N, C-alpha and C positions, 0 to 999 in steps of 0.2 A: 963640521955640517955633513960629511962626508959618513961619519959613523952613523950619526942621529939620523940619516936619508935610511942608511941602509937598514935601520934599526927597525924605522918605521916601515920600509917596505916588507922585512919581515912578518911585523906585525900583523897588517895588510894582508897578506898571504895567510898566516896563521887563523887569522877570522874568517877569512874567505872559507879553508879547510872545514873549518865548523861548522861553519850553515850548510856548506855540501853535506856533511855528513849529518847533521840535526835534519836538513833535508830528507835526505836518504833515510834514516830511523825513521822518520817522521812517514813516509812513503811507505816503507813495508809494514808498520804497524794499521797505516790504513788500508792496504791492501792485501792485510794477513789471512792467508785462506786455512780455515779451519778445517783437520782433516777429520777421516770418519773411518775407521778400520771394521772392515766386515769379514769375518770369519765362516767358510762356507767348505760343504765336502761337494762342489762340484767336479767331475770330471770331464775329459775329453768335448765334445760338442756341448755340451752342456756347461763346462767351465767357460767358454769363449762366448756362450752367450750370458752366463755371469758376469763375466769381465766387459761385456757389451753394455750391458745393463748402467753399469759402476761409472765406463766412460760416456753414455750419453745422459746421464746426471749430471757429468760433473761439465758439459761442455754447454747445461740450460744453465750454468749460474756459475756466478766466479766467488760466490762466499765460501763454498764448501767442496770437501775434497774426498769420497768417498772409495776406499782404498781397500780392493778384494783380494781376500787371502787366500789359500786353501789351503787347509790343516788335517788333510787325511779323511777316513771314512766319518761317518754320522758319529760312531762311537767315539773314535780318537777326538774330532773336533769338539767334542762335549768334555770328555775329559780333560783337552788339553784346557779350555774355558775355566773348568773348574780349579785346576790347579794355578791358573792367570790371576782368576778373580784372589784368590788366597795371597799370592805375591805383591795383587794391588795393582797390576797392568791386564786387567780383561779388556777386550776388544770392546767396543761398542756396539755391535750386533752380531748376534750367533746364530747360526742357522741350526736348528736342532729338530729331527724326526720326531714324527706325531708321537711314536711310544714313549718320549724322552718329556710329553708334556708336565704329567704329573709331577716328575722329578721336578723339572725346572720351577712348576708353581708354588712346592712348594719349600724349594730352597733359600729360606728368609733371609731377605736382606742384598740376594744375590742380583737380583731381577727389579727392573720399575716396567709394569704395567704400560703397552703400549696407547692406551686411553690415557693413561696419565701425562706420558711425553707426548700426546698430541696438545692436551688441556696444557701444559707447561710449554708449551712453542707459539700457542694461540693459534694452531689449525682446526680448521672445521674436521668433524671425525663422525660418520654417521655410520654406525655400526651393521644399520639394516641395508646398505649397498651391497654387500659381501653377499652372497650365494649363502642360503640358510646354514646346510647342511656343515660348512666350512667356517663360518664364524661362529657357530654353535660349539664347534668342538674345543677353538680357542678363546670360550666366554668359561669365568669362573663362576661358582653358584651364586655369586652375589651381583650375577649379569655385566659383569665389567671386563672387555676384553685382552686379556693379559699376553697375547703374542699377534705379530702383524702374521697373516696368513700369504706365503709367497706361493713356495712350488706343490702344490697339492694334487695330489695323482687319485685315483679310485682300481678297483679290480676290473678287467673285462677278458673277454672271449675273441681269442684270432684262430683264423681257419685258411687253409691253404685251399685256396677255390679252384686252382689245376688238379690238386690233387684228389679234391670231389670230384671233379669232372673227369677224371679219371678212373676213379673205383665206381661208376654209376651214379653218383651220389649228383643231387642239384645244386648247382653252385650258387645259386643265390639263395639258399636256402640255409641258415644257421642252425644247429641245433641248439634248441632253447631250454630243454632238459637234459637233467644227468643220465633219463633213460634214452634221449636220444644220441648225447653222447656217446653212451658205448658202443650202442648199433652201430654210431659212424664209426668210431673205433676197432669194430669187428670188421666191418667192409673194407674198413683200408689196409689190418694185416691180412684180409684174402685176399685182396689185391696186391699182397707182395709186399707193403711197405713196413719197415722197421720199426717205426713208431708211430702210432695214433696221435695218442697222447701226452703231453709236459704241463709240468706247471712250474712257473716262478713264485717265489715268494709263498712257500706251501703255508707256515700259521697265518700268514696274512690273507690268504686267498681263501684257505678251506677250513679253517678255523675261525679266525674273527670276523671278516667279510663273509662268512657262509651264514654264520648268527644272525647277522641284519639284515643281510637278502631273507632269510627266512621267517624273520621277526621271533627268535627264540632268543634268550637269556645266553650272556658269553661270561657274564659275572653280574651276581645279584649289585643292590643300590644302584641301579640304571646304568650297568655296567662300569660302575666307579665314580660316576658323574655325582652321586648321592651321597657318599661320604666313605674316609678312608676304611670303613671297616666294610666294604664291599669282597664277598669271596669267590672262587673263579665256580662256573656252571656248566664248562664246554665238555661234559663229557652224561650229556644228555642222551636220551633212546636217538635222535635225530641224529647226533654227530657221530654216536657210535656206528649208524647204520652208514652214514655218508663216507667213514675212515677206514670201515670193514667192507665197504664197497671197493674201493679204491686198492686195498689190500688185493682182493679176487682181481680187480681188473691189472695189476701188476704183475700176478700168478700166469694170468692167461696171454699176457703179452700186450694188452692194451694199454696202460700206462708207463711209461717211461719216466723214473724217479731221477735229475739229476742236480740235483743241488739245493741250497737251503735260499739263496738270494736271488738275484736275475740270470746267473750263470744258464739256466736252461732255454733262455729265449732264443740264443745261438743257434741251439737244435733243430728250432722254428724256421726261424729266418736264413738257414744254410738250407732247407729242403728237408732236413730229416725228419720233422715230426710234423703232423698234418694237422694238429690240433695245439694249443696255448693258452690258458690261463695265467694271466701276471698283469702287470702295472700298464693302466694308459700311457703311462712316461715311457713305454717301451714302445709306442708308435714309431717314434722319430729314426730309430735303431732297426727296426721291422722294414719299413718303407725305405730307408738308405741300401740294404743292405740284401731284400728277399729280390730275386728272380724270378717272381713267380707273380701271381695275381691272387692277393688276400682280403680278406674284409676281417670288421672290427664287429661282434655282436654284445649284446649283454652277456652278463653269468649265466649261465644255466643255473638251475635250482629244479628242485624236486616236486613235481605236478600235486603229488597228494601230501604235501605238506602245507595245513592251513596257514593262510597270512602270507605267501609268498609269489610271487618276489616284492619287495619291500622297496630296500633303498641298500647300495654298497656303501662302505663306510671308507670316512677320508684317510689317505695314506700321504706320503712326502713330506715336507718340512713347513717349520715358519721360522720367523725371524725374532729372536731374543733381545729385549735391548737391556744390557745390564748395567749395574746399576753404579754410584758413586765418581761420575762422569759431570762435567762443567754445565750449565744450563745450556751456554751457546752451543757447545755438542751435542745437547738434546734437540737443539732448535734443527740442527743441521740432520738429524736422524728424522726426525717429524719430516721434514721435506724431500728426504729421499725414501720415506714410506707413503707419503704424498703423489709423488713422481710415479712409484713404481704401481698405484692406485687407477691412474688415469686410465680411462678404456684401451685407448692407441695403445699404449706402452702391455695392458694385460693381455690385449687382442693377437697381440704378435710372438707375445711369451706362449701363448698358448698355440695355437695355430703353429710355431716352431717347434714345438717340446710335444706336446702332445699333453701336458699338464694340463687342469681345469684354469678356465676363466675365472677368478677368484670373487669377480664383481658381476651381479646382473647386467651393468651397462656393457662391461665387455664383452659376455654371450651375445646380447643383443646387436652390439656391432659387427660381432663375426658372422651371425646369424644374415645381419643386412646385408652383408658383404659375396653372400652366396660361395661363403666357404666351403659351407658343409654338404653344398650342392657337388662342389668341385671335388671335394677331400671326404669322401663320407666316413666314418671312420671315430673321428674326436667327438662328433656330439652324443655316441652312446654314453661317452662316461659322463658329461653334464647331465644327460636325460636320467641316470640312475640316481643321481644326486640331488637333483632339484626337487623330488619328490618328498612330503612333508613326512619329517622323521618320528620317529615314535621313543618311547622311552627304552626302548630293544634298541631300537637301530640306529641312535644316534650317533651311536660312535663307542669309543673304550678310551677310558681315562683311569689307568691304573698305576701304584708307586711300585717301582724295579720292575717296569714290564718289558724294559731291555733284558733283562735275565729270566723272565717268564718266557718270554719268546726262544730263546736258548732252550728252556726245559723243553717247550712244545716239540721243538725242532729235534731234540734226541729221542726223545719217546714218538715221534713218527716215524724217525729214521730206525727205532726197532720194529715197526711194525712193517716197515716195506723190507727190512731185512728177514720176516717172516721171525722174531725172535719173542715177539707179542702180539698177541690180541688186539683188538684195537677196543675193546675195555679195558683191558688191563693199562695198557699204555695212557689211554685220556682218564684215567682213573690217578695214575701213578702223578703225570702232568698236574690236574688240578691240587692231588695234596700237595708236591712238592712247590708250587705255584703261590699257594694258601700259605705256606711255612714264610716264604718272601713277602707276601702281602700284609702279614701280621707282624713281621720284622718294622716293616714302613711305616706300619699305623702307630706301633710304639714308637719310634724314633721322632716322629711329628705330632704328638699328641701336645 
């Protein structure tokens, strides 16, 4: 009897243990959280805000967890994602800069269009709620939105109001034309300033956005939107005139070249340069570091150019959904996109970073809050982008555009160094770039 009792006790304990394990397994299964990986290229304060968005989304629901992972610069993250896709472990969401749009669109089988992701998840998706110039850039010729707009920016003009006043100029009147910019630079130099004007992102500002702002072609076929057989056209008389002028300003000490990307921004917010053309997203850094009064104004234009000013074009990046994932994971991605589109979320992102509010509702909410009255500057970028676009100003969508930008940088640097004329450099850049476009066309036929 004693043996039987012991055996029975053990049996009861064993059964209880099994029941607990079963309950535990059921509990884990019932409350499992689906992870969504998000590879991005944001550093510093922007990286912190990206992590904050992921955390805010994760706290807003309990089914999905977005894991934000910094993967290096845009170029590096894109290369890493391609390698990961081939290895079968690509992220769910990848942040890609705007010049990588055509490459991603033609990456057959590698991506799932955002409109398809939202439909699969049963989430309402209306492309018309996004600012037209933003939505249009990420929409295919078939009218399908392929990626989700995220950190969209455009080119604007910054100037040091204190420096202007010191040189005897009206600090509340920004130069609106390039003729006025060079006149202001001359006044600043005469007043003893070392640097009148500098620029970040030279190709984006002075060739790409310059084209749209003046309503002239950067490339044929609607700047690439109309087909893979587009070819570059940024060696027009107006383009040559502008680059030639900048070369002369450099010789006269009015323009200072300080790097291909955003490095020149430091020369402005440190107080060394009086004027800067760069991204609207530089606003956060400038406002944080500048020890002087500054203002943001629209990009300058040539007053004798017909059709100017029109609108500037999109910069920044969008979010691409990679293929090969489970339906439940796509539902998580869709919910995350829906979260990012909320007016309150977008308005805060816009106000904190200087990036554009990607939806009309976020813009209206920001305007209604009085933010633009208290903080003049961020509104300039929005006003430049909400203008109805033309075929020449919609944006630029070309294959191998990352490499083409490198070519443009190289040729512009040869002009600033006095090694080539503006015409020779732009003609060469167009020829070299068209070779890359021909290769891309052949590879994607």
